[in-house]
N, C-alpha and C positions, 0 to 999 in steps of 0.2 A: 202163819202172820209174819215170820222173818222173812220169808221169800217174797211177800207184798212189800214188806219195808223196803228190802234190796231193789226191787222192781222199781218203787217210786223214786228211789236214790239214783237209780240208774237212768230213769226217764228226767228226773230235774238235773242232773248232770249233764245229761245229753242236751236238755233244751237250752241251759245254762250256756254250753260250748258253742251252740248254734247261735244263740243270740249275739255272744262276743264276737264270733267271727261275722255275723252279719253287721255288728256294730262297727268293727274294722274295715269291712268293705265299704259301707255307707261314708266313714271319716275319708276313706281313700277316694272314693269318688268325689266328694264334697270339695276336698283341697286340690283336687286336679281339676274340678270346675272352676273354683274359686283362683288357681294361679292362670288358669287360661284366661278369665274374664279379665285380669289385672293385666296380664301383658297383653291382651288385645287393647285395654283402654291406654296403657302406654304408648302402645304403636300408633294408636289412633290420634292419640294426642299430637305425636310426633308427627303424624301426616298432614295434621291440620297446620302446623306450623310451617310445614314445606308448602303445602297450596296457598297459605296465606302471604308467605313471602315470594313465592313464585308469581302470585299474582300481582302484588306490589311491583315485581322486578318486570312483568310483562306490560302491566300498565304506563310505568313509567318509559320503557321502549315504545310503546305506542304513543305515547304524547311526544316523544321526540321524533319519530316518522311522520307523524299528522301535524306536528308543529301545533300543538294546544297543550294547554295545562290541564285539561279534564277530559277529553274526549276519550283517551286512552283507559281511563278508569271508568267510563260510562260503558263501553264496550264491554270490558270484563265483568261489570255488575250486569249487563244485560245478558251475557253468557250464562252467570249463574242464575239470574231470575228464569232462565229457559230451561235450566237443569232442574230447577225447583220443581217447575210446573210440570215437567215430564215425571219426576219422581211422586210429586203428588197425585198425578193422574194413575200412575202405577199403584200407588197404595189405595187408592179410592177404588180401583178394580178389584181388590183382595187377593191381587197376586203377590204384592208384598208380604202381607200378613201369611199367606201360604209358604211362602219362601222362608221366611223366618222360622215358622213352626217346624218345617222339614228340616233345617239345620239344627234346629234345636235339638229334636228327636234324634238325629245321627250323633249328637254330641254325647246325650244322656246314654245312647248304646254302646259306647265305645267302652 
């Protein structure tokens, strides 16, 4: 009876240690993923500002060159519409979803 109690205690302590190790691993992976996600969003936000101000600057430049008060902005808008249509077609083909899933799976395996 004493050996069975020791065996149960050993198994219980082993399982508790394994659970604690798995919990620490999980917390590490989650904190790593969250930190990467936050840094991605900060960089993405900065990139949006850069693209926005560059678009305004280039629109003003085109307005000066074309001697128009709106044609430069229209050209920039048309450029973004063409990019949107291309990305929309890419996403409808399913390739965009597959690309995101494969990158997500790579990130999880790290």
